[in-house]
PyMOL Python script that loads the backbone (N, CA, C, O; Angstrom):
from pymol import cmd

cmd.read_pdbstr("""\
ATOM      1  N   MET A   1      86.113  49.261 166.054  1.00  0.00           N
ATOM      2  CA  MET A   1      86.235  50.420 165.173  1.00  0.00           C
ATOM      3  C   MET A   1      85.840  50.069 163.751  1.00  0.00           C
ATOM      4  O   MET A   1      85.290  50.903 163.031  1.00  0.00           O
ATOM      5  N   GLY A   2      86.115  48.838 163.343  1.00  0.00           N
ATOM      6  CA  GLY A   2      85.774  48.431 161.988  1.00  0.00           C
ATOM      7  C   GLY A   2      84.281  48.486 161.744  1.00  0.00           C
ATOM      8  O   GLY A   2      83.847  48.902 160.670  1.00  0.00           O
ATOM      9  N   SER A   3      83.476  48.069 162.733  1.00  0.00           N
ATOM     10  CA  SER A   3      82.030  48.076 162.528  1.00  0.00           C
ATOM     11  C   SER A   3      81.494  49.499 162.492  1.00  0.00           C
ATOM     12  O   SER A   3      80.541  49.784 161.767  1.00  0.00           O
ATOM     13  N   LEU A   4      82.095  50.391 163.264  1.00  0.00           N
ATOM     14  CA  LEU A   4      81.667  51.783 163.248  1.00  0.00           C
ATOM     15  C   LEU A   4      81.903  52.392 161.868  1.00  0.00           C
ATOM     16  O   LEU A   4      81.054  53.117 161.350  1.00  0.00           O
ATOM     17  N   GLY A   5      83.045  52.099 161.284  1.00  0.00           N
ATOM     18  CA  GLY A   5      83.352  52.615 159.955  1.00  0.00           C
ATOM     19  C   GLY A   5      82.365  52.123 158.914  1.00  0.00           C
ATOM     20  O   GLY A   5      81.935  52.889 158.052  1.00  0.00           O
ATOM     21  N   SER A   6      82.004  50.851 158.988  1.00  0.00           N
ATOM     22  CA  SER A   6      81.059  50.321 158.004  1.00  0.00           C
ATOM     23  C   SER A   6      79.668  50.895 158.225  1.00  0.00           C
ATOM     24  O   SER A   6      78.932  51.110 157.262  1.00  0.00           O
ATOM     25  N   ASP A   7      79.287  51.152 159.501  1.00  0.00           N
ATOM     26  CA  ASP A   7      77.991  51.770 159.779  1.00  0.00           C
ATOM     27  C   ASP A   7      77.927  53.179 159.193  1.00  0.00           C
ATOM     28  O   ASP A   7      76.917  53.578 158.613  1.00  0.00           O
ATOM     29  N   VAL A   8      79.004  53.914 159.353  1.00  0.00           N
ATOM     30  CA  VAL A   8      79.056  55.276 158.823  1.00  0.00           C
ATOM     31  C   VAL A   8      78.993  55.243 157.296  1.00  0.00           C
ATOM     32  O   VAL A   8      78.271  56.029 156.682  1.00  0.00           O
ATOM     33  N   ALA A   9      79.747  54.336 156.693  1.00  0.00           N
ATOM     34  CA  ALA A   9      79.739  54.229 155.234  1.00  0.00           C
ATOM     35  C   ALA A   9      78.353  53.845 154.731  1.00  0.00           C
ATOM     36  O   ALA A   9      77.885  54.361 153.716  1.00  0.00           O
ATOM     37  N   GLN A  10      77.697  52.928 155.457  1.00  0.00           N
ATOM     38  CA  GLN A  10      76.360  52.496 155.052  1.00  0.00           C
ATOM     39  C   GLN A  10      75.364  53.645 155.170  1.00  0.00           C
ATOM     40  O   GLN A  10      74.537  53.842 154.280  1.00  0.00           O
ATOM     41  N   SER A  11      75.438  54.411 156.271  1.00  0.00           N
ATOM     42  CA  SER A  11      74.504  55.522 156.433  1.00  0.00           C
ATOM     43  C   SER A  11      74.761  56.602 155.385  1.00  0.00           C
ATOM     44  O   SER A  11      73.819  57.253 154.933  1.00  0.00           O
ATOM     45  N   MET A  12      76.019  56.803 154.991  1.00  0.00           N
ATOM     46  CA  MET A  12      76.322  57.777 153.948  1.00  0.00           C
ATOM     47  C   MET A  12      75.754  57.321 152.607  1.00  0.00           C
ATOM     48  O   MET A  12      75.276  58.140 151.822  1.00  0.00           O
ATOM     49  N   THR A  13      75.806  56.016 152.345  1.00  0.00           N
ATOM     50  CA  THR A  13      75.249  55.490 151.103  1.00  0.00           C
ATOM     51  C   THR A  13      73.749  55.703 151.075  1.00  0.00           C
ATOM     52  O   THR A  13      73.205  56.135 150.058  1.00  0.00           O
ATOM     53  N   VAL A  14      73.071  55.408 152.175  1.00  0.00           N
ATOM     54  CA  VAL A  14      71.625  55.605 152.258  1.00  0.00           C
ATOM     55  C   VAL A  14      71.305  57.084 152.103  1.00  0.00           C
ATOM     56  O   VAL A  14      70.376  57.443 151.380  1.00  0.00           O
ATOM     57  N   PHE A  15      72.068  57.953 152.779  1.00  0.00           N
ATOM     58  CA  PHE A  15      71.857  59.391 152.661  1.00  0.00           C
ATOM     59  C   PHE A  15      72.049  59.841 151.219  1.00  0.00           C
ATOM     60  O   PHE A  15      71.278  60.659 150.716  1.00  0.00           O
ATOM     61  N   GLY A  16      73.068  59.316 150.552  1.00  0.00           N
ATOM     62  CA  GLY A  16      73.321  59.671 149.158  1.00  0.00           C
ATOM     63  C   GLY A  16      72.170  59.278 148.260  1.00  0.00           C
ATOM     64  O   GLY A  16      71.808  60.028 147.353  1.00  0.00           O
ATOM     65  N   ARG A  17      71.582  58.102 148.500  1.00  0.00           N
ATOM     66  CA  ARG A  17      70.436  57.657 147.707  1.00  0.00           C
ATOM     67  C   ARG A  17      69.241  58.561 147.939  1.00  0.00           C
ATOM     68  O   ARG A  17      68.530  58.914 146.998  1.00  0.00           O
ATOM     69  N   LYS A  18      69.017  58.941 149.201  1.00  0.00           N
ATOM     70  CA  LYS A  18      67.891  59.826 149.502  1.00  0.00           C
ATOM     71  C   LYS A  18      68.075  61.167 148.812  1.00  0.00           C
ATOM     72  O   LYS A  18      67.111  61.742 148.305  1.00  0.00           O
ATOM     73  N   THR A  19      69.296  61.669 148.788  1.00  0.00           N
ATOM     74  CA  THR A  19      69.578  62.928 148.114  1.00  0.00           C
ATOM     75  C   THR A  19      69.304  62.800 146.620  1.00  0.00           C
ATOM     76  O   THR A  19      68.714  63.694 146.014  1.00  0.00           O
ATOM     77  N   ASP A  20      69.735  61.682 146.026  1.00  0.00           N
ATOM     78  CA  ASP A  20      69.481  61.459 144.600  1.00  0.00           C
ATOM     79  C   ASP A  20      67.987  61.378 144.317  1.00  0.00           C
ATOM     80  O   ASP A  20      67.522  61.911 143.310  1.00  0.00           O
ATOM     81  N   GLU A  21      67.222  60.713 145.201  1.00  0.00           N
ATOM     82  CA  GLU A  21      65.779  60.604 145.019  1.00  0.00           C
ATOM     83  C   GLU A  21      65.124  61.976 145.100  1.00  0.00           C
ATOM     84  O   GLU A  21      64.238  62.294 144.306  1.00  0.00           O
ATOM     85  N   LYS A  22      65.562  62.794 146.066  1.00  0.00           N
ATOM     86  CA  LYS A  22      65.008  64.144 146.189  1.00  0.00           C
ATOM     87  C   LYS A  22      65.333  64.959 144.942  1.00  0.00           C
ATOM     88  O   LYS A  22      64.488  65.698 144.437  1.00  0.00           O
ATOM     89  N   ARG A  23      66.557  64.822 144.450  1.00  0.00           N
ATOM     90  CA  ARG A  23      66.971  65.559 143.260  1.00  0.00           C
ATOM     91  C   ARG A  23      66.140  65.113 142.056  1.00  0.00           C
ATOM     92  O   ARG A  23      65.734  65.941 141.242  1.00  0.00           O
ATOM     93  N   ALA A  24      65.890  63.820 141.944  1.00  0.00           N
ATOM     94  CA  ALA A  24      65.086  63.304 140.831  1.00  0.00           C
ATOM     95  C   ALA A  24      63.662  63.835 140.906  1.00  0.00           C
ATOM     96  O   ALA A  24      63.087  64.206 139.882  1.00  0.00           O
ATOM     97  N   LYS A  25      63.086  63.877 142.108  1.00  0.00           N
ATOM     98  CA  LYS A  25      61.730  64.401 142.260  1.00  0.00           C
ATOM     99  C   LYS A  25      61.694  65.890 141.957  1.00  0.00           C
ATOM    100  O   LYS A  25      60.742  66.381 141.351  1.00  0.00           O
ATOM    101  N   LYS A  26      62.727  66.608 142.376  1.00  0.00           N
ATOM    102  CA  LYS A  26      62.793  68.046 142.144  1.00  0.00           C
ATOM    103  C   LYS A  26      62.875  68.342 140.646  1.00  0.00           C
ATOM    104  O   LYS A  26      62.258  69.298 140.176  1.00  0.00           O
ATOM    105  N   ASN A  27      63.618  67.544 139.896  1.00  0.00           N
ATOM    106  CA  ASN A  27      63.804  67.762 138.467  1.00  0.00           C
ATOM    107  C   ASN A  27      62.663  67.202 137.631  1.00  0.00           C
ATOM    108  O   ASN A  27      62.715  67.264 136.402  1.00  0.00           O
ATOM    109  N   CYS A  28      61.659  66.671 138.255  1.00  0.00           N
ATOM    110  CA  CYS A  28      60.563  66.025 137.543  1.00  0.00           C
ATOM    111  C   CYS A  28      59.827  66.996 136.626  1.00  0.00           C
ATOM    112  O   CYS A  28      59.259  66.572 135.619  1.00  0.00           O
ATOM    113  N   SER A  29      59.823  68.274 136.945  1.00  0.00           N
ATOM    114  CA  SER A  29      59.074  69.228 136.136  1.00  0.00           C
ATOM    115  C   SER A  29      59.876  69.728 134.935  1.00  0.00           C
ATOM    116  O   SER A  29      59.334  70.444 134.093  1.00  0.00           O
ATOM    117  N   GLU A  30      61.137  69.369 134.842  1.00  0.00           N
ATOM    118  CA  GLU A  30      61.958  69.795 133.721  1.00  0.00           C
ATOM    119  C   GLU A  30      61.830  68.803 132.573  1.00  0.00           C
ATOM    120  O   GLU A  30      61.378  67.675 132.765  1.00  0.00           O
ATOM    121  N   PHE A  31      62.231  69.230 131.378  1.00  0.00           N
ATOM    122  CA  PHE A  31      62.151  68.356 130.211  1.00  0.00           C
ATOM    123  C   PHE A  31      62.978  67.104 130.450  1.00  0.00           C
ATOM    124  O   PHE A  31      64.109  67.173 130.929  1.00  0.00           O
ATOM    125  N   GLN A  32      62.403  65.966 130.113  1.00  0.00           N
ATOM    126  CA  GLN A  32      63.087  64.688 130.246  1.00  0.00           C
ATOM    127  C   GLN A  32      63.012  63.978 128.908  1.00  0.00           C
ATOM    128  O   GLN A  32      62.006  64.083 128.206  1.00  0.00           O
ATOM    129  N   MET A  33      64.042  63.271 128.555  1.00  0.00           N
ATOM    130  CA  MET A  33      64.022  62.521 127.308  1.00  0.00           C
ATOM    131  C   MET A  33      64.009  61.039 127.627  1.00  0.00           C
ATOM    132  O   MET A  33      65.048  60.461 127.946  1.00  0.00           O
ATOM    133  N   PRO A  34      62.841  60.421 127.544  1.00  0.00           N
ATOM    134  CA  PRO A  34      62.784  58.978 127.751  1.00  0.00           C
ATOM    135  C   PRO A  34      63.607  58.241 126.697  1.00  0.00           C
ATOM    136  O   PRO A  34      64.072  58.833 125.723  1.00  0.00           O
ATOM    137  N   LEU A  35      63.773  56.969 126.909  1.00  0.00           N
ATOM    138  CA  LEU A  35      64.608  56.162 126.035  1.00  0.00           C
ATOM    139  C   LEU A  35      64.126  56.177 124.588  1.00  0.00           C
ATOM    140  O   LEU A  35      64.939  56.231 123.665  1.00  0.00           O
ATOM    141  N   HIS A  36      62.821  56.130 124.385  1.00  0.00           N
ATOM    142  CA  HIS A  36      62.269  56.072 123.033  1.00  0.00           C
ATOM    143  C   HIS A  36      61.410  57.301 122.739  1.00  0.00           C
ATOM    144  O   HIS A  36      60.673  57.781 123.600  1.00  0.00           O
ATOM    145  N   TYR A  37      61.520  57.792 121.524  1.00  0.00           N
ATOM    146  CA  TYR A  37      60.692  58.900 121.055  1.00  0.00           C
ATOM    147  C   TYR A  37      59.336  58.322 120.662  1.00  0.00           C
ATOM    148  O   TYR A  37      59.291  57.251 120.057  1.00  0.00           O
ATOM    149  N   PRO A  38      58.227  58.994 120.985  1.00  0.00           N
ATOM    150  CA  PRO A  38      56.914  58.422 120.641  1.00  0.00           C
ATOM    151  C   PRO A  38      56.733  58.290 119.127  1.00  0.00           C
ATOM    152  O   PRO A  38      57.126  59.172 118.363  1.00  0.00           O
ATOM    153  N   ARG A  39      56.141  57.190 118.715  1.00  0.00           N
ATOM    154  CA  ARG A  39      55.951  56.930 117.279  1.00  0.00           C
ATOM    155  C   ARG A  39      54.471  56.887 116.933  1.00  0.00           C
ATOM    156  O   ARG A  39      53.993  55.922 116.336  1.00  0.00           O
ATOM    157  N   TYR A  40      53.764  57.913 117.300  1.00  0.00           N
ATOM    158  CA  TYR A  40      52.345  57.993 116.977  1.00  0.00           C
ATOM    159  C   TYR A  40      52.160  58.801 115.701  1.00  0.00           C
ATOM    160  O   TYR A  40      52.965  59.678 115.388  1.00  0.00           O
ATOM    161  N   THR A  41      51.108  58.504 114.976  1.00  0.00           N
ATOM    162  CA  THR A  41      50.764  59.268 113.773  1.00  0.00           C
ATOM    163  C   THR A  41      49.780  60.368 114.160  1.00  0.00           C
ATOM    164  O   THR A  41      49.282  60.411 115.285  1.00  0.00           O
ATOM    165  N   LYS A  42      49.514  61.244 113.213  1.00  0.00           N
ATOM    166  CA  LYS A  42      48.537  62.304 113.454  1.00  0.00           C
ATOM    167  C   LYS A  42      47.182  61.689 113.804  1.00  0.00           C
ATOM    168  O   LYS A  42      46.493  62.176 114.701  1.00  0.00           O
ATOM    169  N   ALA A  43      46.803  60.637 113.109  1.00  0.00           N
ATOM    170  CA  ALA A  43      45.530  59.957 113.388  1.00  0.00           C
ATOM    171  C   ALA A  43      45.515  59.369 114.801  1.00  0.00           C
ATOM    172  O   ALA A  43      44.482  59.377 115.471  1.00  0.00           O
ATOM    173  N   ASP A  44      46.670  58.857 115.250  1.00  0.00           N
ATOM    174  CA  ASP A  44      46.755  58.320 116.616  1.00  0.00           C
ATOM    175  C   ASP A  44      46.483  59.415 117.641  1.00  0.00           C
ATOM    176  O   ASP A  44      45.723  59.213 118.588  1.00  0.00           O
ATOM    177  N   TYR A  45      47.112  60.582 117.445  1.00  0.00           N
ATOM    178  CA  TYR A  45      46.899  61.691 118.378  1.00  0.00           C
ATOM    179  C   TYR A  45      45.451  62.175 118.341  1.00  0.00           C
ATOM    180  O   TYR A  45      44.877  62.503 119.380  1.00  0.00           O
ATOM    181  N   GLU A  46      44.869  62.219 117.160  1.00  0.00           N
ATOM    182  CA  GLU A  46      43.492  62.703 117.031  1.00  0.00           C
ATOM    183  C   GLU A  46      42.485  61.793 117.725  1.00  0.00           C
ATOM    184  O   GLU A  46      41.438  62.260 118.175  1.00  0.00           O
ATOM    185  N   SER A  47      42.788  60.504 117.814  1.00  0.00           N
ATOM    186  CA  SER A  47      41.866  59.566 118.467  1.00  0.00           C
ATOM    187  C   SER A  47      42.300  59.183 119.881  1.00  0.00           C
ATOM    188  O   SER A  47      41.599  58.434 120.561  1.00  0.00           O
ATOM    189  N   MET A  48      43.444  59.688 120.327  1.00  0.00           N
ATOM    190  CA  MET A  48      43.991  59.336 121.638  1.00  0.00           C
ATOM    191  C   MET A  48      43.139  59.946 122.752  1.00  0.00           C
ATOM    192  O   MET A  48      42.780  61.121 122.686  1.00  0.00           O
ATOM    193  N   PRO A  49      42.812  59.142 123.784  1.00  0.00           N
ATOM    194  CA  PRO A  49      42.051  59.703 124.909  1.00  0.00           C
ATOM    195  C   PRO A  49      42.889  60.735 125.675  1.00  0.00           C
ATOM    196  O   PRO A  49      44.119  60.679 125.683  1.00  0.00           O
ATOM    197  N   GLU A  50      42.203  61.661 126.306  1.00  0.00           N
ATOM    198  CA  GLU A  50      42.891  62.754 127.003  1.00  0.00           C
ATOM    199  C   GLU A  50      43.856  62.241 128.066  1.00  0.00           C
ATOM    200  O   GLU A  50      44.950  62.784 128.218  1.00  0.00           O
ATOM    201  N   TRP A  51      43.465  61.202 128.803  1.00  0.00           N
ATOM    202  CA  TRP A  51      44.340  60.696 129.867  1.00  0.00           C
ATOM    203  C   TRP A  51      45.659  60.182 129.296  1.00  0.00           C
ATOM    204  O   TRP A  51      46.698  60.298 129.946  1.00  0.00           O
ATOM    205  N   ARG A  52      45.631  59.617 128.089  1.00  0.00           N
ATOM    206  CA  ARG A  52      46.855  59.095 127.472  1.00  0.00           C
ATOM    207  C   ARG A  52      47.751  60.240 127.024  1.00  0.00           C
ATOM    208  O   ARG A  52      48.974  60.157 127.140  1.00  0.00           O
ATOM    209  N   ILE A  53      47.151  61.302 126.514  1.00  0.00           N
ATOM    210  CA  ILE A  53      47.932  62.486 126.132  1.00  0.00           C
ATOM    211  C   ILE A  53      48.588  63.081 127.378  1.00  0.00           C
ATOM    212  O   ILE A  53      49.757  63.465 127.345  1.00  0.00           O
ATOM    213  N   ASP A  54      47.829  63.156 128.483  1.00  0.00           N
ATOM    214  CA  ASP A  54      48.380  63.656 129.746  1.00  0.00           C
ATOM    215  C   ASP A  54      49.598  62.842 130.163  1.00  0.00           C
ATOM    216  O   ASP A  54      50.632  63.404 130.525  1.00  0.00           O
ATOM    217  N   CYS A  55      49.475  61.519 130.111  1.00  0.00           N
ATOM    218  CA  CYS A  55      50.586  60.637 130.498  1.00  0.00           C
ATOM    219  C   CYS A  55      51.801  60.855 129.604  1.00  0.00           C
ATOM    220  O   CYS A  55      52.932  60.909 130.088  1.00  0.00           O
ATOM    221  N   LEU A  56      51.570  60.979 128.315  1.00  0.00           N
ATOM    222  CA  LEU A  56      52.660  61.174 127.366  1.00  0.00           C
ATOM    223  C   LEU A  56      53.392  62.489 127.633  1.00  0.00           C
ATOM    224  O   LEU A  56      54.622  62.526 127.663  1.00  0.00           O
ATOM    225  N   LEU A  57      52.636  63.556 127.826  1.00  0.00           N
ATOM    226  CA  LEU A  57      53.255  64.856 128.094  1.00  0.00           C
ATOM    227  C   LEU A  57      54.012  64.842 129.415  1.00  0.00           C
ATOM    228  O   LEU A  57      55.115  65.382 129.501  1.00  0.00           O
ATOM    229  N   LYS A  58      53.435  64.232 130.444  1.00  0.00           N
ATOM    230  CA  LYS A  58      54.115  64.142 131.740  1.00  0.00           C
ATOM    231  C   LYS A  58      55.394  63.328 131.632  1.00  0.00           C
ATOM    232  O   LYS A  58      56.399  63.663 132.259  1.00  0.00           O
ATOM    233  N   GLU A  59      55.364  62.264 130.842  1.00  0.00           N
ATOM    234  CA  GLU A  59      56.532  61.405 130.672  1.00  0.00           C
ATOM    235  C   GLU A  59      57.721  62.191 130.129  1.00  0.00           C
ATOM    236  O   GLU A  59      58.867  61.897 130.466  1.00  0.00           O
ATOM    237  N   TYR A  60      57.454  63.179 129.298  1.00  0.00           N
ATOM    238  CA  TYR A  60      58.511  64.002 128.714  1.00  0.00           C
ATOM    239  C   TYR A  60      58.727  65.307 129.483  1.00  0.00           C
ATOM    240  O   TYR A  60      59.520  66.149 129.062  1.00  0.00           O
ATOM    241  N   GLY A  61      58.023  65.477 130.609  1.00  0.00           N
ATOM    242  CA  GLY A  61      58.198  66.677 131.415  1.00  0.00           C
ATOM    243  C   GLY A  61      57.625  67.921 130.771  1.00  0.00           C
ATOM    244  O   GLY A  61      58.060  69.033 131.069  1.00  0.00           O
ATOM    245  N   LEU A  62      56.651  67.747 129.889  1.00  0.00           N
ATOM    246  CA  LEU A  62      56.034  68.881 129.196  1.00  0.00           C
ATOM    247  C   LEU A  62      54.767  69.316 129.925  1.00  0.00           C
ATOM    248  O   LEU A  62      54.166  68.517 130.642  1.00  0.00           O
ATOM    249  N   PRO A  63      54.352  70.573 129.754  1.00  0.00           N
ATOM    250  CA  PRO A  63      53.170  71.064 130.472  1.00  0.00           C
ATOM    251  C   PRO A  63      51.890  70.351 130.045  1.00  0.00           C
ATOM    252  O   PRO A  63      51.679  70.055 128.868  1.00  0.00           O
ATOM    253  N   VAL A  64      51.048  70.086 131.032  1.00  0.00           N
ATOM    254  CA  VAL A  64      49.758  69.430 130.789  1.00  0.00           C
ATOM    255  C   VAL A  64      48.683  70.427 131.187  1.00  0.00           C
ATOM    256  O   VAL A  64      48.108  70.337 132.272  1.00  0.00           O
ATOM    257  N   MET A  65      48.416  71.385 130.293  1.00  0.00           N
ATOM    258  CA  MET A  65      47.439  72.433 130.588  1.00  0.00           C
ATOM    259  C   MET A  65      46.486  72.571 129.417  1.00  0.00           C
ATOM    260  O   MET A  65      46.833  72.262 128.277  1.00  0.00           O
ATOM    261  N   GLY A  66      45.284  73.038 129.710  1.00  0.00           N
ATOM    262  CA  GLY A  66      44.299  73.270 128.669  1.00  0.00           C
ATOM    263  C   GLY A  66      43.318  72.126 128.541  1.00  0.00           C
ATOM    264  O   GLY A  66      43.367  71.149 129.288  1.00  0.00           O
ATOM    265  N   ASP A  67      42.430  72.271 127.581  1.00  0.00           N
ATOM    266  CA  ASP A  67      41.444  71.210 127.358  1.00  0.00           C
ATOM    267  C   ASP A  67      42.056  70.139 126.448  1.00  0.00           C
ATOM    268  O   ASP A  67      43.205  70.252 126.020  1.00  0.00           O
ATOM    269  N   ALA A  68      41.278  69.114 126.165  1.00  0.00           N
ATOM    270  CA  ALA A  68      41.786  67.981 125.384  1.00  0.00           C
ATOM    271  C   ALA A  68      42.281  68.415 124.006  1.00  0.00           C
ATOM    272  O   ALA A  68      43.315  67.937 123.539  1.00  0.00           O
ATOM    273  N   ALA A  69      41.549  69.316 123.354  1.00  0.00           N
ATOM    274  CA  ALA A  69      41.948  69.768 122.013  1.00  0.00           C
ATOM    275  C   ALA A  69      43.286  70.509 122.050  1.00  0.00           C
ATOM    276  O   ALA A  69      44.123  70.324 121.166  1.00  0.00           O
ATOM    277  N   GLU A  70      43.489  71.347 123.071  1.00  0.00           N
ATOM    278  CA  GLU A  70      44.746  72.090 123.191  1.00  0.00           C
ATOM    279  C   GLU A  70      45.914  71.148 123.473  1.00  0.00           C
ATOM    280  O   GLU A  70      46.991  71.295 122.895  1.00  0.00           O
ATOM    281  N   LYS A  71      45.695  70.176 124.366  1.00  0.00           N
ATOM    282  CA  LYS A  71      46.748  69.199 124.679  1.00  0.00           C
ATOM    283  C   LYS A  71      47.095  68.374 123.449  1.00  0.00           C
ATOM    284  O   LYS A  71      48.267  68.111 123.180  1.00  0.00           O
ATOM    285  N   ARG A  72      46.080  67.971 122.710  1.00  0.00           N
ATOM    286  CA  ARG A  72      46.278  67.168 121.500  1.00  0.00           C
ATOM    287  C   ARG A  72      47.107  67.956 120.483  1.00  0.00           C
ATOM    288  O   ARG A  72      48.049  67.426 119.894  1.00  0.00           O
ATOM    289  N   LYS A  73      46.747  69.227 120.282  1.00  0.00           N
ATOM    290  CA  LYS A  73      47.469  70.083 119.334  1.00  0.00           C
ATOM    291  C   LYS A  73      48.918  70.279 119.788  1.00  0.00           C
ATOM    292  O   LYS A  73      49.838  70.251 118.971  1.00  0.00           O
ATOM    293  N   PHE A  74      49.114  70.477 121.094  1.00  0.00           N
ATOM    294  CA  PHE A  74      50.463  70.657 121.633  1.00  0.00           C
ATOM    295  C   PHE A  74      51.295  69.394 121.427  1.00  0.00           C
ATOM    296  O   PHE A  74      52.449  69.470 121.005  1.00  0.00           O
ATOM    297  N   ALA A  75      50.710  68.235 121.723  1.00  0.00           N
ATOM    298  CA  ALA A  75      51.433  66.966 121.567  1.00  0.00           C
ATOM    299  C   ALA A  75      51.821  66.730 120.108  1.00  0.00           C
ATOM    300  O   ALA A  75      52.935  66.293 119.821  1.00  0.00           O
ATOM    301  N   MET A  76      50.905  67.019 119.195  1.00  0.00           N
ATOM    302  CA  MET A  76      51.219  66.837 117.774  1.00  0.00           C
ATOM    303  C   MET A  76      52.336  67.785 117.344  1.00  0.00           C
ATOM    304  O   MET A  76      53.218  67.401 116.575  1.00  0.00           O
ATOM    305  N   GLY A  77      52.301  69.019 117.838  1.00  0.00           N
ATOM    306  CA  GLY A  77      53.354  69.974 117.512  1.00  0.00           C
ATOM    307  C   GLY A  77      54.695  69.589 118.100  1.00  0.00           C
ATOM    308  O   GLY A  77      55.740  69.862 117.509  1.00  0.00           O
ATOM    309  N   ALA A  78      54.671  68.952 119.266  1.00  0.00           N
ATOM    310  CA  ALA A  78      55.910  68.571 119.936  1.00  0.00           C
ATOM    311  C   ALA A  78      56.529  67.304 119.350  1.00  0.00           C
ATOM    312  O   ALA A  78      57.753  67.187 119.285  1.00  0.00           O
ATOM    313  N   PHE A  79      55.700  66.361 118.927  1.00  0.00           N
ATOM    314  CA  PHE A  79      56.224  65.044 118.572  1.00  0.00           C
ATOM    315  C   PHE A  79      56.143  64.675 117.091  1.00  0.00           C
ATOM    316  O   PHE A  79      56.761  63.695 116.675  1.00  0.00           O
ATOM    317  N   LEU A  80      55.408  65.426 116.297  1.00  0.00           N
ATOM    318  CA  LEU A  80      55.315  65.104 114.872  1.00  0.00           C
ATOM    319  C   LEU A  80      56.200  66.046 114.057  1.00  0.00           C
ATOM    320  O   LEU A  80      56.352  67.218 114.401  1.00  0.00           O
ATOM    321  N   TRP A  81      56.775  65.531 112.986  1.00  0.00           N
ATOM    322  CA  TRP A  81      57.527  66.366 112.065  1.00  0.00           C
ATOM    323  C   TRP A  81      56.535  67.217 111.285  1.00  0.00           C
ATOM    324  O   TRP A  81      55.389  66.805 111.111  1.00  0.00           O
ATOM    325  N   PRO A  82      56.943  68.397 110.809  1.00  0.00           N
ATOM    326  CA  PRO A  82      56.014  69.260 110.059  1.00  0.00           C
ATOM    327  C   PRO A  82      55.344  68.543 108.882  1.00  0.00           C
ATOM    328  O   PRO A  82      54.173  68.790 108.592  1.00  0.00           O
ATOM    329  N   SER A  83      56.069  67.673 108.215  1.00  0.00           N
ATOM    330  CA  SER A  83      55.485  66.948 107.081  1.00  0.00           C
ATOM    331  C   SER A  83      54.382  65.988 107.524  1.00  0.00           C
ATOM    332  O   SER A  83      53.523  65.625 106.721  1.00  0.00           O
ATOM    333  N   GLN A  84      54.396  65.572 108.796  1.00  0.00           N
ATOM    334  CA  GLN A  84      53.377  64.662 109.312  1.00  0.00           C
ATOM    335  C   GLN A  84      52.114  65.399 109.751  1.00  0.00           C
ATOM    336  O   GLN A  84      51.078  64.771 109.967  1.00  0.00           O
ATOM    337  N   LEU A  85      52.187  66.711 109.884  1.00  0.00           N
ATOM    338  CA  LEU A  85      51.040  67.491 110.342  1.00  0.00           C
ATOM    339  C   LEU A  85      50.041  67.774 109.225  1.00  0.00           C
ATOM    340  O   LEU A  85      48.917  68.195 109.497  1.00  0.00           O
ATOM    341  N   LYS A  86      50.428  67.553 107.992  1.00  0.00           N
ATOM    342  CA  LYS A  86      49.559  67.862 106.846  1.00  0.00           C
ATOM    343  C   LYS A  86      48.458  66.851 106.704  1.00  0.00           C
ATOM    344  O   LYS A  86      47.636  66.958 105.793  1.00  0.00           O
TER     345      LYS A  86
END
""", "prot")
cmd.dss("prot")
cmd.show_as("cartoon", "prot")
cmd.util.cbc("prot")
cmd.orient("prot")
């Protein structure tokens, strides 16, 4: 009986992890706050390749739509303070 109990507990733990993984994947499209806020300047965003902007926006769960100029403008608006946009 002892081994049956441990098997059940182990399968419940595995099931719980799978549920957490599914929940994490499901919430992937919502806003996420990574550990560090991006520290790029306006000049960094202006010269940043489109693929890097895509990665940055995805990392924060923000929409990745439009052409490179639109994504760049969105990223600057999302991550730069108004005084940095001048």
